[in-house]
C-alpha positions as CSV (number, residue, x, y, z in Angstrom):
1,X,22.9,-28.8,-38.6
2,X,24.5,-26.9,-35.8
3,X,25.6,-23.3,-36.5
4,X,29.3,-24.6,-35.9
5,X,28.7,-27.2,-38.4
6,X,27.0,-25.0,-41.0
7,X,30.0,-22.4,-40.6
8,X,32.5,-25.4,-41.3
9,X,30.4,-26.8,-44.2
10,X,30.2,-23.3,-45.7
11,X,34.1,-23.0,-45.4
12,X,33.7,-19.4,-43.8
13,X,36.9,-18.0,-42.1
14,X,36.1,-15.6,-39.3
15,X,38.1,-12.6,-38.7
16,X,39.6,-11.9,-35.2
17,X,36.9,-10.8,-32.7
18,X,37.1,-7.0,-32.6
19,X,38.4,-5.3,-29.4
20,X,36.4,-2.4,-28.2
21,X,37.7,0.9,-29.6
22,X,36.1,3.0,-26.7
23,X,34.2,2.4,-23.5
24,X,31.7,-0.7,-24.2
25,X,31.6,-4.2,-24.1
26,X,31.3,-6.1,-27.3
27,X,28.6,-8.5,-25.9
28,X,26.2,-8.3,-23.0
29,X,24.3,-11.4,-21.8
30,X,20.9,-10.3,-20.1
31,X,18.7,-13.2,-19.3
32,X,18.6,-15.6,-22.4
33,X,19.4,-12.6,-24.7
34,X,22.8,-11.7,-26.1
35,X,23.2,-7.9,-26.9
36,X,26.1,-7.3,-29.7
37,X,27.4,-4.0,-29.9
38,X,28.0,-2.2,-33.3
39,X,30.5,-3.9,-35.4
40,X,32.3,-3.0,-38.4
41,X,33.7,-4.9,-41.4
42,X,36.7,-6.5,-40.0
43,X,38.9,-8.5,-42.6
44,X,40.6,-11.7,-41.6
45,X,44.0,-9.8,-41.4
46,X,42.2,-7.5,-38.7
47,X,41.9,-4.4,-41.2
48,X,38.8,-2.7,-41.9
49,X,36.9,-2.2,-45.0
50,X,36.4,1.8,-45.5
51,X,34.4,4.0,-47.7
52,X,31.0,5.6,-48.3
53,X,28.3,3.5,-50.1
54,X,27.2,5.0,-53.2
55,X,30.4,7.0,-53.6
56,X,33.5,5.0,-52.9
57,X,31.8,1.6,-53.0
58,X,28.9,0.3,-55.0
59,X,25.8,-1.7,-53.8
60,X,27.5,-5.0,-54.2
61,X,30.7,-3.8,-52.3
62,X,28.6,-2.4,-49.6
63,X,26.6,-5.6,-49.3
64,X,30.1,-7.6,-49.2
65,X,31.1,-5.4,-46.3
66,X,27.7,-5.9,-44.6
67,X,28.4,-9.7,-44.8
68,X,32.0,-9.1,-43.4
69,X,30.2,-7.4,-40.4
70,X,28.3,-10.5,-39.8
71,X,31.5,-12.7,-39.8
72,X,32.8,-10.3,-37.3
73,X,29.8,-10.7,-35.1
74,X,30.1,-14.2,-35.4
75,X,33.8,-14.0,-34.2
76,X,32.6,-12.1,-31.2
77,X,29.9,-14.6,-30.4
78,X,32.3,-17.5,-30.4
79,X,34.9,-15.6,-28.6
80,X,32.4,-14.3,-25.7
81,X,30.1,-17.4,-25.7
82,X,32.6,-20.5,-26.7
83,X,30.3,-21.6,-29.4
84,X,27.8,-20.4,-32.0
85,X,25.8,-23.2,-31.0
86,X,24.8,-21.3,-27.9
87,X,22.6,-19.1,-30.1
88,X,18.9,-20.0,-30.7
89,X,17.9,-17.4,-33.2
90,X,18.4,-13.8,-34.4
91,X,15.7,-11.3,-32.5
92,X,16.7,-7.9,-34.1
93,X,19.2,-6.4,-36.2
94,X,20.1,-2.8,-36.7
95,X,22.2,-1.9,-39.8
96,X,23.7,1.4,-40.4
97,X,25.1,2.4,-43.6
98,X,27.8,5.1,-44.2
99,X,26.0,6.4,-47.5
100,X,26.2,9.0,-50.0
101,X,23.3,11.5,-49.7
102,X,21.7,10.3,-52.9
103,X,22.1,6.4,-52.1
104,X,18.5,4.8,-51.0
105,X,19.3,0.9,-50.9
106,X,20.3,0.7,-47.5
107,X,18.2,-2.5,-47.0
108,X,20.1,-4.2,-49.9
109,X,23.2,-3.5,-48.3
110,X,22.2,-4.9,-44.8
111,X,21.0,-8.2,-46.8
112,X,24.7,-9.1,-46.7
113,X,24.5,-9.8,-43.1
114,X,21.0,-10.9,-42.9
115,X,21.7,-13.4,-45.6
116,X,24.9,-14.6,-43.8
117,X,22.7,-15.3,-40.5
118,X,20.2,-17.3,-42.6
119,X,22.8,-19.5,-44.0
120,X,24.1,-20.2,-40.5
121,X,20.9,-20.5,-38.4
122,X,18.4,-21.0,-41.3
123,X,15.5,-18.9,-42.5
124,X,13.3,-19.5,-39.5
125,X,16.0,-18.7,-36.9
126,X,18.5,-16.8,-38.8
127,X,16.2,-13.9,-39.9
128,X,14.6,-11.8,-37.1
129,X,13.3,-8.2,-37.1
130,X,15.5,-5.7,-38.8
131,X,16.2,-1.9,-39.5
132,X,18.4,-0.6,-42.2
133,X,19.2,3.1,-42.1
134,X,21.5,5.5,-43.9
135,X,23.6,8.0,-42.0
136,X,26.6,10.1,-42.2
137,X,30.0,9.4,-41.4
138,X,30.6,6.2,-39.4
139,X,33.7,5.7,-37.1
140,X,37.0,5.2,-39.1
141,X,34.8,5.8,-42.3
142,X,33.5,2.2,-42.3
143,X,30.9,1.6,-44.7
144,X,28.6,-0.4,-42.5
145,X,27.9,-0.8,-38.6
146,X,25.8,-3.5,-37.3
147,X,24.4,-4.3,-34.0
148,X,22.3,-7.4,-33.1
149,X,20.2,-9.1,-30.5
150,X,20.3,-12.7,-30.3
151,X,18.1,-15.3,-28.2
152,X,20.3,-17.9,-26.6
153,X,19.4,-21.6,-25.6
């Protein structure tokens, strides 16, 4: 099943593709790779999920925020490439979690995005190399920021 068909089959609704808030491009194609800049958790109404994971948000809410980041990334891919079907596979994901000092489950949070991509492209093509790290404040107090490199057909 194609990525676009899978998105429809899952009845997923994409938020609006986020516009840059500083000096960068949301996506750059280089050869057969698409480098997607860091995205935050944009809701379908265009607002952002905010909060610190382990303080304002629990693990499940952090994971849901990471899934929402994945949906925002899908919106950017569709907006910039014309179709999710132009993506062959996920190559590398970097997930950054705005976390409390005593929160250590960053990989479990970023699973929200990784599981979404596996649903869209399947486990073979939807799961790539990955890093999940905790850090201090993220822009706008968002709980998760994720950037991804995709291989294109």
